[in-house]
C-alpha positions in Angstrom: -0.2 -0.2 -0.4 1.1 3.3 -1.1 1.6 5.8 2.2 0.2 9.5 1.6 2.6 11.4 3.4 1.6 15.0 4.7 3.7 17.6 6.2 1.8 18.9 9.0 2.7 22.4 10.1 2.6 21.8 14.1 3.3 25.2 15.6 0.7 27.1 13.2 -2.6 27.9 14.7 -4.4 29.3 17.7 -4.4 25.8 19.4 -1.0 24.5 18.3 0.8 22.4 19.1 -2.1 20.4 21.2 -5.3 20.0 18.6 -2.8 19.8 15.7 -0.9 16.6 17.2 -4.6 15.1 18.5 -5.5 15.7 15.0 -2.3 14.0 13.3 -3.2 11.5 15.6 -7.1 11.2 15.2 -6.1 10.9 11.0 -3.5 7.9 11.6 -5.8 5.7 13.5 -8.5 6.3 10.8 -6.9 6.3 7.3 -4.0 3.5 8.0 -2.4 5.0 4.1 -1.3 8.1 5.8 2.3 9.1 7.3 2.0 12.3 8.9 5.4 14.7 9.3 4.6 16.8 12.5 6.9 20.1 11.5 8.2 22.0 14.3 9.3 22.3 17.7 10.5 19.0 19.0 10.2 19.1 22.5 6.8 20.6 22.6 5.7 17.9 19.5 7.0 15.4 22.1 5.1 16.8 25.0 1.8 16.5 23.2 2.4 12.6 21.7 3.5 11.8 25.2 -0.4 12.1 25.9 -1.5 9.1 23.5 -1.3 5.6 22.5 -2.6 3.3 20.2 -1.1 4.3 17.1 1.5 3.7 14.0 4.2 5.4 15.7 6.1 4.3 12.5 3.6 6.7 10.4 4.3 9.7 12.4 7.7 11.7 12.8 9.1 15.0 13.9 10.9 17.6 12.0 12.7 20.0 13.7 11.5 23.6 12.9 12.6 26.2 16.0 10.9 29.1 14.4 7.5 30.0 14.0 5.9 32.6 11.9 3.1 34.7 13.3 -0.5 36.3 11.6 1.5 40.2 12.3 4.9 39.3 9.9 4.8 40.7 6.3 3.8 37.0 4.3 6.6 37.4 1.6 9.8 38.6 4.2 9.0 35.8 6.1 8.9 32.9 4.0 12.0 34.5 2.3 14.0 34.8 6.0 12.5 32.5 8.1 13.9 29.1 6.7 13.8 27.5 10.0 10.0 28.2 10.4 7.8 25.2 10.5 5.7 26.4 7.7 8.7 27.1 5.5 10.1 23.9 6.3 6.2 22.0 5.7 6.5 23.5 2.6 10.0 22.3 1.2 9.3 19.1 2.4 6.4 18.8 -0.4 8.8 20.6 -2.7 11.5 18.7 -2.6 9.4 15.0 -2.8 9.4 13.9 0.9 5.6 15.2 1.4 2.6 15.1 -0.7 0.9 17.7 0.5 1.0 20.3 3.5 -1.8 21.3 6.0 -1.4 24.3 8.3 -3.9 26.8 10.4 -1.3 29.3 10.8 -0.3 32.8 8.8 -2.8 32.8 5.8 -0.3 35.1 4.1 2.8 33.2 4.7 0.8 29.8 3.3 -0.4 31.3 0.5 3.0 33.2 -0.7 4.8 29.9 0.4 2.7 27.8 -2.0 3.2 30.2 -4.6 7.1 31.0 -4.5 8.2 27.5 -3.1 5.9 25.0 -4.6 5.0 26.5 -7.6 1.5 26.7 -10.1 1.0 23.9 -12.8 2.1 25.0 -15.9 -1.0 26.8 -17.6 -2.3 28.0 -14.4 -2.5 31.6 -14.4 -3.7 32.3 -10.3 -4.2 29.8 -7.7 -7.6 29.9 -5.8 -8.2 29.2 -2.3 -11.0 27.0 -2.4 -13.4 26.1 0.8 -16.4 23.7 1.4 -19.6 25.8 2.4 -22.2 23.8 4.2 -25.8 24.2 2.2 -29.2 22.8 2.8 -28.4 20.4 0.0 -24.9 19.5 1.0 -21.6 21.0 0.6 -20.7 24.3 -2.2 -17.0 24.6 -3.3 -16.3 28.4 -3.1 -13.4 29.9 -5.1 -11.6 32.2 -4.6 -12.3 33.4 -1.0 -8.6 35.2 -0.5 -6.0 34.4 -2.7 -6.5 36.7 -6.1 -8.5 40.2 -5.4 -7.7 41.6 -8.9 -8.5 38.7 -10.9 -9.3 38.7 -14.3 -12.0 36.9 -16.2 -9.3 34.5 -17.7 -9.0 33.6 -14.2 -12.3 32.9 -13.2 -13.2 30.4 -15.8 -9.9 28.7 -14.7 -11.3 28.6 -10.8 -14.7 27.1 -12.3 -12.7 24.6 -14.2 -10.5 23.8 -11.3 -13.6 23.7 -8.9 -15.4 21.6 -11.4 -13.1 19.2 -11.0 -12.6 18.9 -7.5 -16.2 18.6 -6.6 -17.1 15.9 -9.1 -13.7 13.6 -7.9 -13.3 14.5 -4.5 -17.1 15.2 -3.4 -18.7 13.0 -6.0 -20.7 15.5 -7.6 -21.5 14.5 -11.2 -21.8 16.9 -13.8 -21.4 19.9 -10.9 -23.2 23.2 -11.1 -21.1 26.3 -11.4 -22.4 29.5 -10.6 -21.4 33.1 -11.1 -21.8 35.2 -7.8 -23.6 38.5 -9.2 -26.4 41.4 -8.0 -29.0 39.5 -10.2 -29.5 36.7 -12.4 -30.4 38.5 -15.6 -26.8 38.0 -17.9 -26.4 41.8 -18.8 -26.2 42.7 -14.8 -22.7 42.6 -12.5 -19.3 44.8 -12.8 -17.1 44.8 -15.7 -15.4 41.5 -14.2 -18.7 39.8 -14.0 -19.9 40.6 -17.3 -16.5 39.7 -19.2 -16.6 36.4 -17.5 -20.0 35.6 -17.9 -19.9 34.2 -21.5 -16.6 33.0 -21.3 -18.1 30.5 -18.7 -21.3 30.0 -20.7 -19.3 29.1 -23.8 -17.0 26.7 -21.9 -18.1 23.2 -23.3 -16.3 21.2 -20.4 -18.1 22.5 -17.4 -22.0 23.1 -16.2 -22.6 26.8 -16.6 -25.9 27.5 -14.9 -25.8 31.2 -14.6 -24.9 33.7 -11.8 -26.2 33.3 -8.5 -27.0 35.9 -6.0 -25.7 35.5 -2.2 -28.5 34.9 -1.0 -29.1 31.8 -2.8 -25.8 30.1 -1.8 -26.7 28.4 1.4 -29.8 27.0 0.0 -27.4 25.1 -2.6 -28.0 27.4 -5.9 -25.2 26.2 -7.2 -22.4 23.0 -6.3 -19.3 25.7 -7.3 -19.6 29.2 -6.4 -17.0 31.6 -8.4 -15.7 34.6 -7.5 -12.9 37.0 -7.2 -11.0 36.9 -3.7 -12.3 40.5 -2.4 -16.3 38.9 -2.7 -15.4 35.4 -1.9 -13.9 36.5 1.2 -16.5 38.8 2.5 -18.7 36.0 1.8 -17.3 33.3 4.1 -16.9 35.3 6.4 -20.4 37.0 6.8 -21.5 33.1 6.4 -19.5 32.4 9.6 -20.7 35.4 11.2 -24.5 35.0 10.6 -24.3 31.1 11.6 -22.3 32.1 14.6 -24.7 34.6 15.4 -28.1 32.7 15.2 -26.4 30.1 17.2 -25.9 32.1 19.8 -29.2 33.4 19.8 -30.9 29.9 19.5 -29.0 29.4 22.9 -30.2 32.2 24.7 -33.7 31.5 23.7 -33.5 28.0 24.9 -31.9 29.2 28.5 -35.0 31.9 28.5 -37.9 30.0 30.4 -38.0 27.1 31.9 -40.4 25.9 29.8 -37.8 26.3 27.3 -34.9 24.9 29.0 -37.0 21.6 29.0 -37.8 21.9 25.4 -34.4 22.3 24.7 -33.3 19.3 26.5 -35.4 17.4 24.2 -34.4 18.7 20.9 -31.1 18.7 21.8 -30.2 15.3 19.6 -31.9 16.4 16.7 -30.0 19.9 17.0 -26.6 18.8 17.4 -26.6 16.4 14.4 -28.7 19.4 12.4 -25.4 21.9 13.2 -22.9 18.9 12.7 -24.1 19.1 9.2 -23.4 22.6 8.8 -20.1 22.8 10.8 -17.4 24.0 8.7 -14.6 21.8 10.3 -16.2 18.4 9.1 -15.3 19.1 5.9 -11.6 20.1 6.5 -9.4 22.7 4.7 -9.3 25.0 2.0 -7.3 23.9 -0.4 -5.4 26.3 -2.9 -6.0 24.4 -6.4 -3.8 24.8 -9.1 -0.4 24.1 -7.4 2.3 21.4 -8.5 1.2 19.8 -5.0 -1.6 20.1 -2.7 -1.3 23.1 0.1 -4.5 23.1 2.8 -5.2 25.9 4.5 -7.2 25.2 8.1 -8.8 27.7 10.1 -6.7 29.7 12.5 -8.6 28.3 15.1 -8.8 24.5 14.0 -9.6 22.0 17.0 -8.5 18.3 16.1 -11.4 17.6 14.1 -11.0 19.8 11.5 -7.3 19.1 11.3 -7.9 15.5 11.1 -10.2 16.1 8.1 -7.8 18.4 6.3 -5.4 15.5 6.8 -7.6 12.5 5.6 -8.6 15.2 2.6 -5.1 15.2 1.2 -5.2 11.1 0.7 -8.6 11.5 -1.6 -7.3 14.7 -3.4 -3.8 12.2 -4.1 -5.6 9.3 -5.0 -8.3 10.9 -7.5 -5.5 12.6 -9.1 -6.8 16.0 -8.7 -3.7 17.7 -9.8 -3.0 15.4 -12.9 -6.5 15.8 -14.2 -6.3 19.8 -13.7 -3.1 20.1 -15.7 -4.5 18.0 -18.6 -7.7 20.1 -18.3 -5.7 23.4 -18.7 -3.4 21.9 -20.9 -6.5 21.3 -23.6 -7.9 25.0 -23.1 -4.1 26.4 -23.3 -5.6 29.5 -25.2 -8.2 30.4 -22.2 -5.1 30.6 -20.1 -3.2 33.4 -22.0 
């Protein structure tokens, strides 16, 4: 059996290294084909590993990296000058072929810059979008881009749609996924200059299932399987998504505690409510892949718990087994005129 090797930034994120190490252990227990490099401060990682037993220790290896890149540091400078940081060392494990993918809950900027500079893009890919799965009433949708390319052009959005379609079909099992372009209305003539230029290009792409424009209010209802936009709008969408979900959950909890009767109702509803909320939890789907790079880069939330880290690692296995990068490269090569 071929192992899928993942370099995990053990020092990245608000809950590092505890939640990161726990996620690695749970993932290794869950999938026998997974090997994890825990990259970071050796003594801190060992202290966490000593809390666990019953896992295959041969599939977990520590790689010493004494430095940490924080969110306050300029990403480009940090990537270029902090060679001994956990994220840079993890990126080079991938670059040098020792690992198939990297997962980090650390600095988003540093990971995005490092992915571009150290790992590099697939030939023909103009921009690499950050593509998280977001929960909907129908399941999940892939939103891209949500943070990597704020000044994308129409040809970039077309590539995003193609890469997103490949990902959803092969990783999530969605046949002929529906592609929607974020817009302020469903009419073809609406939108800003970027949307108006992109719409006909998507409409004329024969290798994707483009269904037209999608308004943001329709996204939570599963209007499309792949939601295409540039990073500024995408980032606003996902952060509003998370904020509204948190606010609603807070109000529900307050309502359940407001009277003795509502507290009794809460006790009865708790099992069903817990199951429903789990389906809407972003952490259940792992991190956001950065598509179009020569190897997989996955960005987990900065406040990731062990569940999200575990699922992010498992995500890497499916990505390699389904040959997502090879399929993206084949598609981009076959449509090379779009990438110019």
